[in-house]
FITI-881308 format. One record per residue (C-alpha): residue in one letter; x, y, z. Coordinates in pm, whole numbers, plus 50000, padded with zeros to 5 digits. Layout:
aXYZ
...
END
This chain:
m724942540218520
e723942558118848
d722182590518826
f723812625618804
s723352632319188
v724842597919332
r727972605119072
f728002642819193
a728092629919528
f730182603819506
g732872627219250
a732482655819572
l733152628819805
r736092620219661
s737262653719605
i737252660419932
g738732633020057
i741702634819870
l742042671719930
m741852664420314
l744512632420260
a746602660120074
v746242687620372
w746842658920709
s750052651020654
a749592630120970
n747662599021128
a746242609621390
q745242599321734
s741502596521617
g740362565421719
s736482545221846
s736992543822238
v735492565122471
i735492578622819
s732852591722999
g731592600723366
t729962620823631
v731282644823823
q729662653224181
d730472667024525
t730292649724870
s726902654424871
g725722638024508
g725212669724385
v726002676624010
v728892698023925
a728432716023634
n730912734223413
a733712714423564
r737102713323357
v737912678823252
k741322668423078
i741872637022947
s745482626022842
n747152595422698
a750102585422912
d752422576922637
s751732602622396
g750562630922544
i747702636522342
a745062651322506
q741102660622504
d739862693322697
t735982689522760
t733602702123043
t730702688423212
n727542695223111
e724362706223325
a723812669223452
g727422671623567
i728292646323312
y731202647223039
r732362625622758
a735432627422557
g735022602822215
s737342595121916
l740032577722133
i742372549222032
p743232521822266
g745862530922521
s746162544022894
y744902575223026
r744612598923302
v741802620023371
e742132653023560
v739092672023661
e738842703223847
a736282729423903
a735862762924163
g736422755724513
f737122717224522
d740342698924529
k741822691924161
l741402651024113
a743102627023887
r742542592223782
g744582568723648
p746192549823425
i742792539723293
t743632520123006
i740722514622784
e740282492622471
v739272496322101
g735572505922059
q735072503322470
v732472530022631
v734472529623015
p732882553423298
v735312572223497
n733452586423783
f734902614324012
v733382630124347
l735162663224443
q736002674524796
v735562712624886
g739002728624860
q741772744924682
a742232741024317
s746122746424372
q746242708124542
t745442672624337
v744912643724486
n746172615324275
v743942581224250
v745522555324100
e743072527523983
e741872507623689
a738652508823466
p736602486423592
l736262449723431
t732362454523366
e730822466823107
s728532490223253
q727812513822954
s726792489722627
s724882458322598
n726772442022331
i728912406122383
g732202407722232
q735922399022358
v738402425322357
v742432408922254
n744952430022348
r747892438122285
q749532413222598
m747792386422456
l748642394522098
s752802393422199
a752632366122444
l750192341022271
p751342316121993
l750382331321680
p749972310321316
n752452328321072
r752382360421331
a748422366721203
a747242388421438
s743202382221416
s743842343821455
l743242352821819
a739082360421716
s739252322021874
l738862337222184
a735742351122183
p732372330822339
g730712317522000
v733682317021736
v734312284121539
m737882290821400
i737272273121033
d741192279320926
t743842301321083
g745072312720735
a748422301320804
g750572295620503
t748012320620255
a748972349620041
e746392370120248
n747032352720579
y743262360220696
p741692339220903
i738342320920865
f735612317021109
s732222321321209
v730922343621522
a727902332721725
g725722319421429
g726742341121133
r727762329320860
a731772326920779
r733312347220600
n730572371420640
q731582393420906
n732582434720906
f735972439820949
m737232477921078
l740382488421092
d741002521921288
g737532529521194
g737262520720829
n736682493520593
v739212465420528
s736722439420410
n736382428220035
a734832452919774
v730782460119859
g728332439719703
l730772420719457
t732812396519667
r732582376419965
p732992401820294
q736342386020391
q739382403220571
l741592417220302
t744372434620583
s745552406420798
l747842429121049
p751502415521137
v751192412821541
d753582438221545
a751322462821365
m748062456421572
q747232471721902
e744162449521975
f740982443321820
k737552432721960
v735052411521804
i731702422121852
a729242390921839
n725902398321881
t723742429921913
y726232458021807
s725252494321818
a723752513521498
e727232527021438
y728032493121275
g726252474521018
h725872452720674
s726592423220872
t724722390621021
g727352377021152
g730032401421402
i732072428921358
v735752423521377
a736822459321482
m741042464021521
s743222490621575
t747162495121437
r749712508821676
s751222543921721
g753872560721817
t754632576222176
n756912606022296
a759322578922341
y761522563422050
h760632521322044
g761562500821836
s762832463221743
l763992440021513
f762942401121517
e762872369921316
s760702337621369
l762262305521223
q760452271421197
n761622239921076
d760872203121040
a763602192021230
l761672209121526
n757912190921433
a756322160421468
r755162134721207
n751632137621094
f749682107721236
f749162095320826
s752762102420691
v755932082420718
k758262110820785
r758152143320869
a756692168920596
p759812192820479
v759152228820629
r760852260620660
l760012296320744
n762052325120795
q759692356820915
y761842387220997
g760962425221013
g761452453521248
t759212477821391
l759922522021493
g757792547521636
g758122582821806
p757652611521831
i757912636621532
r757022668321768
k756302659122135
n752872656822222
k751572665721879
t752772643321605
h754052606521620
f754522579121393
f754832538721415
v756252516121105
t756152481721076
w757672457520822
e757862422620785
q759042395120512
t757762360320489
r759762332620310
q757752299920364
l757882264420280
t755162245120454
s754172210320329
f751042189820433
d750762155220331
t747552140020174
t745942103420129
s744422097319842
t742812072619645
v744712063419292
p743962035419019
t746012003319132
l748631989518900
l745911963318767
n743301989518732
r745622011818477
q745251977718272
g741471977218266
d741621948318511
f739321954618814
s739441916618946
d741091938419272
l738131959619345
h735721948219658
t733161961219867
p734361965520274
a732761930420304
g735431918220078
q732471909619782
l733791918019410
i732571945519241
r731631935418886
i731391959518639
y728881958318317
d729661965817947
p727171995017895
l727301984217526
t725601948817596
g722171967217747
s720041988017936
t718601960918174
a719451941218412
a718301912718212
t720341920417897
r723521940818047
q726441917518075
a729631918618260
f732871923018122
a734581888518149
n736831880918422
n736331919218544
v738831932018316
i737991958818018
p739141946117650
a742071970317552
n740241973917245
r737851990417454
v740052015817632
d739432053517524
p742592067517420
v742222101317604
a741882078317958
a744582060317861
a746452089217817
a745512104518123
m745902077118350
s749572082418310
y748782113418506
f747962101618826
p750672087819040
l751262051419127
p750272037119458
n753062038119741
r751352025020014
v748801993320092
g745272003720063
t741991995320253
i740151963320087
t738601991419868
n741732000519776
a740892031619895
n744112053420048
n746672033919824
f749162068219778
i750072092720023
g752012125519894
s753632157820031
s752902190119878
r755502220819850
n753902254719914
e756442281719883
l755082315220014
s756892350719988
r754972378120145
n755962415420204
i753612439420444
v754772474020508
v752332494020767
g752632529620844
r750602551721060
l751182591221117
d749592605121448
h749072642621461
q747222669121701
f746762702121535
r745332715421842
s743392702522146
s739992701621939
d741372689921581
l742882654121526
a743772638821234
t744442601621153
a746172587320819
r747632549120758
y749082529520490
y748682491020460
i750362472720187
n750792432920144
d753022423019820
a752582381619833
n752802350819635
t752342313919677
n753262282819463
n751702251019592
s752892224119410
g750262195519516
t751002161119627
y750892140919304
g754272149719228
i752812159918887
p751642193418922
v750072202018600
a747412175018646
d747272178219046
p743992190119166
l745462210319471
a748392226119250
d748232260819260
i749822298819168
t749112330019318
d750222370819306
v748242392919537
r748762427219601
i746522448619894
q746772482219952
t744932504320173
i744802537520252
l742852555820538
g742392590720644
s740322604820934
y739422636521074
t738012647121423
h737202683621499
i735602691421838
f733022721021796
s732232722122162
p732422699622479
t729002688522357
l729742683421972
t732322665321806
n732352655621398
d734252627021272
f734932619620916
r736702588820768
y737922579620419
t739002545520310
y740692531519983
l741432493019922
r742652484719612
r743462446819571
k745352423219321
f744092386119294
l745802364719004
d745502327019014
s746362305118800
r747162264818738
p750332248818659
g750882241018281
l749012276418188
g749152276217794
e751342240317758
n748542226417566
l748152196117764
a744862184117653
s746242180417312
k749032160317466
i746462132217562
g744692133717270
l741302154117380
k740002178117098
g737522209617144
v739422222017408
t741772250617471
d745482246217559
a744682268917897
a745602238618147
f745442201118201
p741622189518168
a739062180218513
f738622150618573
t735792142118845
i735892106618941
p734252098919203
g735912079919488
y739442083919304
g741922114619376
v741892141819619
p739492136919920
a736172154319932
g735942189120080
f739982188720112
v741372230720188
a744252236720071
g745652274120038
n743392290719801
v741862252719657
t739152237419815
v738182205519660
p734122202819620
n732232176819773
t732382155019432
g736282153019522
a738842155619279
a741112130719048
l742642151318779
g742902186718713
n741192215918895
p737372211818861
t736402244818994
a738962270018792
v741582274218525
y742852305218586
r741652338518746
f742462377118684
q741032398118895
t742282434218897
p741702461518996
i739172452119314
v739012483919473
d736392494519789
q735992530819893
q734162537820205
f733232576420343
i731642578920677
e730782611720838
s729552611421194
l728302637521456
s728232634221758
w725702653322050
y726282652522453
h722952668422598
g722142660622978
r722452622923006
h721952614522641
a724882601622434
v723512613522046
k725682600421750
f724022604121374
g726152591321105
v726192584420720
e728112556020545
y728692551620182
r730932526719976
r731632522819613
g733082488419499
v734762477319172
n735552441719039
d737532438118678
e737752398718606
i738402372718364
r738082340518486
d738152305118309
r736242280818495
g737272253518268
s738162260417892
a740782231717907
g737342210417977
n735222199418280
f734502161918288
t732372143318533
i732502107318551
s729672084518673
p729862047018823
l726372040118699
i727362035218324
t729162002318418
d726761989618700
l723971965618656
p720721991318637
g719341983718993
s722331971919164
s724332003419191
s725881997919551
t727391964519473
t728351970219090
g729751995518862
n732882017318928
a733702056518813
l737252045018669
a735712012618462
s733542042118319
f736412067718265
l738642039218109
i736042032717873
g735532072117790
q731492074117905
v731182110118020
n728222122018243
a728592156418202
a730902183718086
s731172220218049
i733602243717908
q733502281218028
v735692313018010
s734592347318049
d735432379117850
k736612409518120
i733702417518345
p733872451718512
s731102446718758
r730352479518998
a727702483519304
s727522506319624
y726302507119962
g724632535720189
a723552537920531
l722282561920816
y722082553621185
l720982571621479
q722392562221812
d721612573622159
d723712563622487
w721162572522749
r722122572623117
v719232573123308
t720772569623641
d723942564223717
r723142525523733
l721122524023438
t722492529823064
i719722525922760
n721462519922421
a718802527022163
g719902534421812
v718502522421439
r720262521521143
y718962522220776
e721072506320498
v720602500920163
e722792480319920
f722792490619536
p723062460219316
r725302449719094
y725762464518760
v728292454918466
i730092483018244
g728752476417901
n725742456918004
k727972421917976
q725282407218210
n722472385418155
s719122374918343
f716542351518281
d712682358018213
p710912319118383
a707632326818182
a708482343217835
i708072315517580
n711032309717401
p710842308617038
v713122279116976
s711732254017197
g708012268817246
t708302261017626
p708882287617902
g712182306517929
v714442329317777
v717732342317803
t717512380917882
f720442408717877
a721102441318084
g719782465917905
v718112452417592
n714002450717570
g713462463417916
t716002442718085
p717012463118385
e720872468018434
r721622456318786
a721542421418877
f718132424919075
r715932453719259
t716872474319542
d715882464519881
w714622498620022
n713292479920352
n716302477520568
i715612493020875
g717372479121202
p716502491721560
r718362479621845
l717812484822203
g719892471922520
f720352483222855
a723442478623119
y722722481923497
r724842485623768
v724002462224070
s724422482524395
g726762462924623
k730702459624749
r732192443124437
e730942456924073
t727982435823966
v725902445023593
i723152433123445
r722992434323024
g720792427022775
g719772437122409
a718082428922109
g717762442521726
f717652437721393
f720912434721149
y721462430920777
g723872413520609
p725562418720286
t723332407019917
v725892388119833
s728282360920013
n730112343819765
s732512353619481
i730392369819139
g732752380618968
d732212364818654
v728812348918680
a725502360218491
s727922363218176
l726142345117935
g726692360817589
f730112380717713
s731822342217794
t732632309017550
s730712284917721
a728852253217697
s727342224217917
y726262190917888
s724682161218092
a723132130718084
g719562122318219
v719652086018282
a723482079218416
e722692043818379
t722142040918015
q723422078017879
s726302097317846
v727022129017696
f729602117717476
q732602094617472
l736242114417569
r737772101617247
d735152121517053
g736312152117196
f734072185417321
p731442190817076
p732482225716910
v731382259317084
t730132288916897
r729242324417020
q725602329516944
a723692364016900
l721822380317185
t718512372317109
p715612356817246
a716852325317123
f720062325717283
g721372292217419
a717972269917346
v717482238317151
p714062224617005
v712652198317264
g714132165717266
q717572174717112
k720712175717311
v720882208917559
n724232228217565
t723862253817762
s723402264718122
v722132297018246
a722432312218582
f721252341218657
f720162362019008
n716802366619143
p715312395219055
r713942394919350
q716622390719594
v716782407919947
a719152415820180
p719592388920449
i718022397620807
s719022386121145
y717292385221489
q719682388721744
y719162389522132
n721572382922468
l721292388222883
g723862384123097
i725312393023380
q728772400123493
r730242404423830
e734032413323981
v734072385024211
a737852397524323
t739902426124216
d740582423123845
l738942391323813
l735432390423644
v733082365623591
e730822362523315
v727492344023261
g725132347522938
y722842339122664
i723412347322260
a720542342022005
n720992349021610
v717882339021399
s718422341121060
h716452346420714
h717092351520335
l720552335620391
t722452342020087
a723042305419940
n725032286219719
d723632286819392
l720442266819349
s719232247619019
l715622258318904
n715582229318658
q715152198218834
v711892177318711
p708962180518913
p708022147719132
q704992142018951
l706762136918631
l709372113318705
g709402081418527
t706772095318250
n709562096217964
s712432077317897
n714562113817795
p714072130218129
q715442162917984
v712052170417843
l710542169118171
r712452194618305
p710872231218371
f712912243918076
p713912214117841
q715592236217613
f718892245617862
n720832223318071
n720672234718452
v719442270318520
t720132285318866
w720012308719071
i722982331719193
n723912330419533
p720072330919647
s718782345519969
i716692316220061
g718062303520334
n717062301520730
s719462291821034
t718952293321461
y721562298121671
h721152293022045
g724302295822267
g725172298422649
f728182309622758
v730292308523098
r733452333723068
t735872342623333
e738672370423308
k741632381223519
r743442411323446
m747362409023451
s748272413823829
h751212398424050
g752542382623725
l749322363523579
s746192367523394
f743882344423196
l741062341523016
a738602313023004
h734842304422840
y732982274022807
t730402277422514
f727182256122515
s724822262422197
k722982250421900
f723252260321537
l720942247521277
d720572258120921
d719052246120562
v722082259920352
e725602259020324
a727782287220354
a730752291420127
n733352276420402
e732202258220675
f734082242720976
g732472209720865
a731072195920508
t727422190520458
g726492204420190
s722932225520087
y720452213219839
m719272179419734
d715722178119621
a714842213819530
y710952209319563
n711272195619948
r713482221920108
r712802209220445
l715162179420386
d717942202920385
k717512217520741
g719802206620987
r723092208521225
s725122238821031
g728512227620889
s729612252421175
d727932237221440
v730122229521772
p727782219622038
h730542222122325
r733732246822326
l735942252822583
v739022276322517
i741572285722811
e744192308622748
a746662319023096
l749962336623054
y752432342923337
e755322363823413
i757662353223700
p758842386323846
r761942400823974
f763452392524310
r764122417424553
s767742401624597
g770102378924443
h771572392724094
v772112351624021
l768122342624125
n767122369723892
a769762361223581
v768442327323600
l764652327423694
s763452361723632
g762362375923230
w760732343723153
k757172344823051
l754672317622956
g751732316522718
v748932287022685
l746392285522484
e743952251622533
t741152245822272
a738812215422321
e735592217522058
s733172189721943
g734112173121565
p732792190621245
t729232177121106
f729052161920742
t726672143720544
v727002113720368
i726052111719996
t726332087619709
t727362084519375
a724862068019219
n722032094819130
t719132072418975
t716312097919040
q716482104718671
a715382140018837
f718652162518748
p718692170219158
a719522203219283
g722422186119457
p724142152219533
l721922126419644
r722052114319997
p721552077620043
s718822058920232
l719352051520568
l718522018120739
g719742022321076
d721992045521310
a725092050621141
a726962066421446
l728842041421606
p730192040422036
s733112059522057
d735032024222121
q733692012021805
r735302042021577
t738292035421431
i740062055921166
s739302028420856
r735312022721022
w734422059121165
f730802052021131
d728812022120982
t728762020420640
s726331985920641
v723522012220714
f723562033720407
q722302019920068
n721252037319743
p717932043319721
g715912026919434
p715422043719109
l713442074819067
h713742077819458
f715732102519692
g717362090419971
n716472096020318
s719612101320506
p719332134620686
r721602163520614
s724552168620858
g724002137121041
l727092127921132
r730152143321356
g734062140321298
a736842135921570
p736742163321823
v739012189721831
v741692192722082
t744892210222091
t747372228522328
d749572257422203
a752292269622406
t754912300222433
i757842302122682
e759822334622631
k762942347522797
t763602386222812
f767342395822897
a767852432522978
f770992447722833
t770212481322988
e767012497723112
r766002502822727
w767832479622536
h765852442122536
f766622410322387
d763632381222360
i764052345022300
r761362326522249
g759682291222171
e756382286722060
f754552250122023
y751292242121855
n749792209821938
v752092206322173
l751042177022296
n751062163421913
h746802149821972
a746562137421665
i743522156321503
f741172135921249
n739672156220982
v736252141220910
p736142104820710
g735012097520337
f731412106020297
t730562094219965
l728832060119928
g730492039619628
a733882055419721
a736592032919786
d736942060320110
f733892053620229
g733602055320634
v737782058820640
v739522089820794
s742712097320516
s743852126720658
a744512148020978
r745512187221111
a749632193021156
a751102174321443
r753352191221673
t755182220421504
a757802242821690
q759432275921600
v761982298721750
a761732335121763
a764472364221910
r763342399421931
l766232433921992
s763782455822091
f764392495722291
END
């Protein structure tokens, strides 16, 4: 597929990387931080050729350099840690400063003024590095080792503390999942679209083929620290419009250190969830150890971490299930929120309001009940609680989620000589999960899920210092992942057991019955319930076999220091591999509409989806299972960064990055596309399915976007004065990945077994009845006639393809702020952040909606569609989104001194967009009317206008006298993490689609007034005013806005308390308590937002109540 030069280059680089890894038997002290400064005499004159030695205080590894003609020195490729800097020059006293603490990715200025004297005399200055950032213009937050070890961490996932950075909105901390990675958005960026770097190498998913999510979630004992860079990052970072997360693993020192630890959690320590009648069962055993030290002092060091997790968690979910009467076809207990009876109508009696008759006494006769539906009904759990007047929330169930995870991280550091440093690191995560769901019947539960995961990464880096002004750095990263996901009951022929014909035995069929089942938008582990809800079975997947998923990365950079310029030039190349077989519904995926049992024109007060299900009426149905799809993609970048110290007070950060993503192709050309202009030989209308490599169709999914040039410019100006004050600002162009959703098996028509049906007029049409089974599906020849039917016949094929003109997302970022060290070890910062993005990749968009001018002109709306020979025709992950983010923040940080440190920040922001990301804090949806995308602009699902975060650490110091007093009071440590933020946004939708347009997404209702209720009127049974929504009339779209309402605020307090017992100077024993939501504040999820559903406007679930765990550690 790739041309010879690319294959040759890749093969050569791979060979070099393997060779280097074989030669470097060590993981070196090769990092991304820098110490730089000036050396002057007392008159302000520069001191050239002064010898500078930078030594790591823990490992003893040192770098030697000299000042240049401008009196400037610079030492790069340093790992985070504590350093001592020594300067000597002929005729001057030798001067040393330290300990200087540097953080990941930080440039620390350490300046010297030498006194005339004898070089044999050393003057030692004890001084910390300034808290201000006077050498860079990006906006970021470092989470250091102290925070990681002292603050509460859900499931000991270190990167969950990314929430400490301004602008970060935490969506899911990752606790309880196999891969244990958090999901968050950063300052106007998309969730799951950050670029994650570990020790300078990539640890994001396979490039160009998968979501760019973090894959190597480090145990807290393996992480040294990490930095979230939110805005205007330097040119060496790219391929992200949503932030950079730079992480660093711990390394060994000249002294042996180790630990054994265990964390325990039991529901006996927890509080009951707000909606539960008892505490959900929880068990956690998380144990392991660390060992690090020298192999050869001042030369070679190692550090190894092992962590084992055995966890049982539960979550209580309130759902809506059929009542005992409903199961028998009796809907006499079906009422609106106002208490009015909802009548159900017999579709066989007529298609108009004048002719259609209601079922007598609101009861479906036994001879009208579909046998498949009747059999499937037994897989619903029975009601176990009193529901609302609409029968909503009449069942609460507790899941049983089992997790087994084993993580090992090993690092080996070596310095061959002062000019040659090397790094090697290995990571493996073996994990599996088993989620039973909440119904008590796992095979039919929408949330039931089984996963088997393995992730491995290898990193090797080599740094060679040619001279004090020229340094070369090479890094190679190999990441390999296996992800197997399946549902309980795989292969048990459950479809046959309920009498459903025409589908496979892979799993229980999926039935979407609006208003019933698990609430829309609910997230549990690897399962996310769509906004349409899920009643029985899983509507998104039966199984998914991804293996191998591979990402390889090569980074070569050259740093040159000349005069006042620090220039860095680099090249990056990544290659992604994804082999996948995915079953998205071979057992059948069925959508039921309430409209087939309503009185035409009165959908707000008549009709019910469960009644439609009982009589077997199917509104839409599909099956899809792919062959093995081996897809490939790659990425390349060049960058140039110049950090110019114009004066001792002013630094200019100027850079440019050019990047290009080489789009997806599939080995064997197992990929379809679509020509919207070609005339179809079957229907005589435009639209033909095409196939990669056939008749001139390109082999890649879309053309390569060669236009991604990203300049960046920033400054940092140090204001003169008694206290350190820095004014900083910057701006730049940033490009993101062309794929943001999982696309492993997509665009596989002709290489999968698939069929798709949908009814155009939901009030009068069904695609078939359940008793008749799914129509036979056969593979078709790969010709221009593929999937098409003559106009007017029942369509059976949906087409999904990539827009051939897909482009990379672009983000215009800028910031301005001021930092001031108002007191010793105390920083205050005020700043402004902006992120304006275009061409954002979005969820799939339908192109086959009936044009508005044709609505109602034919009784069969299918023939009015742009491509009437097909069902849906959709763009996959199209780059059509736009967003704007503006935020102001105030941050204060106190470095640890006198036993106290803290970090606090408040962010006020506004985040608008017109497409939903794959994961959001709220539930907003994206599209409604494909011809009027202006209706889709609204508050982002991750819009959080107000966000306050406070963390504080306090250590009680030892007392100078009194052994008893010290034994009782000293050694205590307290940690607090407080978060208070606005609630998530959500969009009201309706089950009653009478547009006859096959719209691009769920229909929004019409809005008659302000739906938001004053805070003193909001209750969990009436979170907003449901009476102001009504279904739009036939052939019309509603006017209710996207993301027009907001859920409950999120306020939570987490805390730790720890006591250290010192047996000897080296041996310590720590016992610790961790408390999450310690005040037991009820944090409600968004209410039901589907008009016509029983839970409309009702809050039915909440986040976890107070949980507690204890931990113990023995260390030396």
